[in-house]
C-alpha positions in Angstrom: -23.0 -74.5 38.4 -23.4 -74.4 34.8 -24.1 -71.1 32.8 -27.7 -72.1 32.0 -28.4 -73.3 35.7 -30.8 -71.0 37.7 -29.2 -69.0 40.6 -29.6 -70.8 44.0 -32.0 -69.7 46.5 -30.4 -67.3 49.0 -31.3 -68.2 52.6 -30.4 -66.2 55.6 -30.1 -68.5 58.6 -29.9 -66.6 62.1 -29.3 -69.0 65.0 -27.2 -68.3 68.0 -26.1 -72.0 68.8 -22.9 -72.4 66.8 -23.5 -76.4 66.3 -27.0 -75.8 65.2 -26.1 -73.1 63.0 -23.3 -74.8 61.2 -25.5 -78.1 61.1 -28.5 -76.4 59.6 -26.2 -74.2 57.0 -24.3 -77.4 55.8 -27.7 -79.3 55.5 -29.3 -76.6 53.5 -26.2 -76.2 51.2 -26.4 -80.0 50.5 -29.8 -79.3 49.2 -28.5 -76.7 46.9 -29.5 -73.5 48.8 -26.9 -70.6 49.2 -26.9 -69.9 52.9 -25.6 -66.8 54.8 -25.5 -67.4 58.6 -25.5 -65.0 61.5 -25.2 -65.7 65.2 -27.4 -63.0 66.5 -30.1 -60.7 65.5 -28.3 -57.4 64.9 -25.8 -59.3 62.7 -28.7 -60.9 60.8 -30.3 -57.5 60.5 -27.0 -56.0 59.1 -26.8 -58.9 56.5 -30.4 -58.6 55.6 -30.1 -54.8 54.8 -26.8 -55.3 52.8 -27.7 -58.2 50.6 -30.7 -59.8 48.9 -32.4 -63.1 50.2 -35.3 -65.2 49.0 -36.1 -66.6 52.5 -35.2 -66.0 56.2 -34.9 -68.7 58.8 -34.9 -67.0 62.2 -34.5 -68.7 65.7 -36.8 -66.9 68.2 -34.2 -66.9 71.1 -31.4 -64.7 69.9 -29.0 -62.4 71.9 -29.5 -58.6 71.4 -32.3 -58.4 68.9 -34.3 -61.6 69.2 -36.2 -63.4 66.4 -39.4 -61.6 66.7 -37.8 -58.3 66.9 -35.9 -59.1 63.8 -39.0 -60.3 61.9 -40.4 -57.0 62.9 -37.6 -55.0 61.5 -37.7 -57.0 58.5 -41.4 -56.5 57.8 -41.0 -52.9 58.1 -39.4 -52.9 54.6 -39.8 -56.4 53.0 -42.4 -59.2 52.3 -39.8 -61.9 52.0 -40.9 -65.3 53.3 -39.9 -65.7 56.9 -39.6 -69.2 58.8 -39.4 -69.0 62.5 -37.8 -71.7 64.6 -39.1 -72.3 68.2 -37.9 -74.5 71.1 -41.3 -74.1 72.7 -43.9 -75.1 70.1 -46.9 -74.6 72.4 -45.6 -71.4 74.0 -46.1 -67.7 73.3 -43.0 -67.7 70.9 -45.1 -69.3 68.2 -48.0 -66.7 68.5 -45.6 -63.7 68.8 -43.6 -64.8 65.9 -46.7 -65.2 63.7 -47.9 -61.9 64.9 -44.8 -60.3 64.0 -45.3 -61.3 60.5 -43.7 -64.8 60.2 -45.2 -67.0 57.5 -44.6 -70.4 59.3 -42.7 -71.9 62.0 -41.1 -75.4 63.0 -40.2 -76.7 66.6 -36.6 -77.4 67.5 -35.3 -80.0 67.5 -36.3 -80.4 63.9 -35.1 -83.0 61.3 -33.6 -81.6 58.2 -36.1 -82.9 55.9 -38.9 -81.1 57.8 -37.0 -78.0 57.7 -36.3 -78.3 53.9 -40.0 -79.2 53.5 -41.3 -76.1 55.2 -38.8 -74.0 53.1 -40.0 -75.4 49.9 -43.6 -74.8 50.8 -42.7 -71.2 51.7 -40.8 -70.8 48.3 -43.8 -72.2 46.4 -46.0 -69.6 47.9 -43.5 -66.9 47.3 -43.6 -67.8 43.5 -47.1 -68.6 43.3 -48.7 -68.4 39.7 -52.4 -68.2 38.9 -54.0 -71.2 37.2 -55.1 -70.6 33.3 -57.0 -67.6 32.5 -60.8 -67.8 31.7 -61.7 -69.8 28.6 -58.9 -72.2 29.2 -59.5 -76.0 29.4 -58.8 -76.1 33.1 -60.5 -72.8 34.2 -63.5 -74.6 35.3 -61.5 -76.1 38.1 -61.0 -72.5 39.6 -63.1 -70.0 37.4 -62.0 -67.1 39.6 -58.4 -67.2 38.4 -56.8 -65.1 35.6 -59.1 -62.0 36.1 -59.7 -59.1 38.6 -62.0 -60.1 41.4 -63.9 -57.2 43.0 -65.6 -57.4 46.4 -66.8 -53.7 47.2 -63.6 -51.6 47.4 -61.3 -54.5 47.6 -59.8 -55.6 44.0 -57.7 -58.5 43.5 -55.8 -59.0 40.1 -55.2 -62.6 40.1 -52.8 -62.3 37.1 -50.6 -59.7 38.3 -50.7 -60.8 41.8 -51.8 -57.5 43.1 -54.3 -56.2 45.7 -55.9 -52.9 46.0 -58.2 -51.4 48.7 -60.2 -48.3 47.8 -57.8 -47.8 45.0 -54.6 -48.0 47.1 -52.3 -50.9 46.8 -52.1 -53.3 49.6 -48.7 -54.9 50.7 -49.3 -58.6 51.4 -46.7 -61.5 52.3 -46.8 -64.5 50.0 -48.7 -66.5 52.6 -51.3 -63.7 53.2 -51.8 -63.2 49.4 -52.3 -67.0 48.9 -54.7 -67.2 51.7 -56.7 -64.3 50.3 -56.9 -66.0 47.0 -58.2 -69.2 48.4 -61.2 -67.1 50.1 -61.7 -65.1 46.7 -61.9 -68.3 44.8 -65.0 -69.2 46.8 -66.5 -66.2 48.2 -69.3 -66.6 50.6 -68.1 -70.3 51.3 -67.1 -71.3 54.7 -63.4 -72.8 54.5 -62.5 -75.0 57.5 -59.1 -74.4 59.2 -57.7 -77.9 58.1 -58.7 -77.1 54.4 -56.7 -73.9 54.5 -53.7 -75.6 56.3 -53.7 -78.1 53.4 -54.1 -75.6 50.5 -52.1 -72.8 51.7 -49.6 -74.2 54.2 -49.4 -77.7 52.8 -50.0 -79.2 56.3 -51.8 -82.5 56.8 -54.4 -83.1 59.7 -51.7 -82.6 62.3 -51.1 -78.9 61.5 -51.3 -76.1 63.9 -54.5 -74.1 63.3 -52.9 -71.1 65.0 -51.0 -70.2 61.8 -54.4 -69.8 60.1 -56.1 -67.8 62.8 -53.2 -65.5 63.0 -52.7 -64.9 59.3 -56.4 -64.0 59.1 -55.9 -61.5 61.8 -53.1 -60.0 59.8 -55.2 -59.9 56.7 -58.3 -58.2 58.7 -55.7 -55.6 59.9 -54.7 -54.8 56.2 -58.3 -55.1 54.6 -60.7 -54.4 57.3 -62.0 -56.4 60.2 -65.3 -57.3 58.6 -64.0 -58.4 55.3 -63.3 -62.1 56.6 -66.1 -63.6 58.7 -65.5 -66.2 61.3 -67.9 -69.0 61.2 -67.5 -70.4 64.8 -66.9 -74.1 65.1 -66.2 -74.3 61.2 -63.7 -71.8 59.9 -63.7 -68.4 57.7 -65.4 -66.8 54.8 -64.8 -64.1 52.7 -67.9 -61.8 52.4 -69.3 -61.1 49.1 
């Protein structure tokens, strides 16, 4: 790495299958990521507490402390992006992982390019920057960017990427924040699930809408259940 090159993105990979762990780690390193790998949840938790990571990739089925429990422990102190890997894409693992605070998931077996694409998407959310402030040439596209948006006791600083509720700061994961910004940019407008999958998770039409529903549930727990309204058969909207 040259002196001017940015530091590599640090990824913590927790996977109990030796072959998969080595394969994923080597693949991610080929894409330029700095990978630390752990074979079980407790070792992964120790690494997470001892070192700094930009993103976590957690298998659901782990010995000792499973991936869901590990995700919950991580969320007690950190908003770092978390990608879960599940061998049962239509099972309870996905729901449990997302409820525990994961940002997204992939189903094993997973191709390397799919895994890297999901990681890149998560990292873009984690480094999300608002569009130009009011008065700029492109501000007409998203007139709500670059200022503090107020909805009752909810305030969203779109420049500082900070959210407060009744004056108290609200800790949101990058995915939760980007989802809230999508709602806040169009208050009172119904946003369909496939639109949110495209704009927040960068999925196409074949994306799993459960990630939207469960992230909305997490936002409601943090902001109040009546803040985001369900429009049955269509999607969700932020109440003005």
